[in-house]
C-alpha positions, 0 to 999 in steps of 0.5 A: 333801635329798629331792625333797618338801623345800625349801631354807632360802631358799625357805621363807623368801621363801614366809613373807615372801610370805605376810606381805607379802599380809597387810599389803596386805590389812589395807592395803586392808580398813583403807582400807575399814574406816575410810571406813565409817560407823556403827563407832566406832574400837575396833570397826573395829580388832577386825574388821581383826585379825580379818580379818587373822588370818584371811587369814594363816592362809588364806594359809598353809594354801593356800600349803602344802597347794596350791601348784600352785593358787598357781602357776596363780592367779598365772599367770591374773592375769599373763595377764590383765593382760597382756591389758589389766587393767594391774594392778600389783603393788600393786593400786592402779589397781584401787582406784582403779577401785572407789572412783571 
C-alpha cells in the first residue's frame, strides 16, 4: 500500500462522517424550513432535498480535495469550544440560542 492510499476502514469512516454531517444539516434545514411561512410542504421538501444534495457534494469534495483544511477547521472549533462556547457535537446549544 502506498503512502497516499488509505486503509479501507478509514475510507468507510470518512463516508460515514459525510453522511452524518449531511443528515445533521438536513435536520437543521428541516427545522428552519418548516418553521418558515410562505411555502407549501412540497416546496419546502424540494428546497430541503436540493440543499442536502449540495451540502453532501460539497462535503465530499472538501473531504477529498482538502483533508488538511478539514482538520484545521475542527481544531479551531475545538479550541473555541474550550474557550467558552460550550458547543457539543449535536449543536443543540447553538440552535437553542438562535431560536430564543
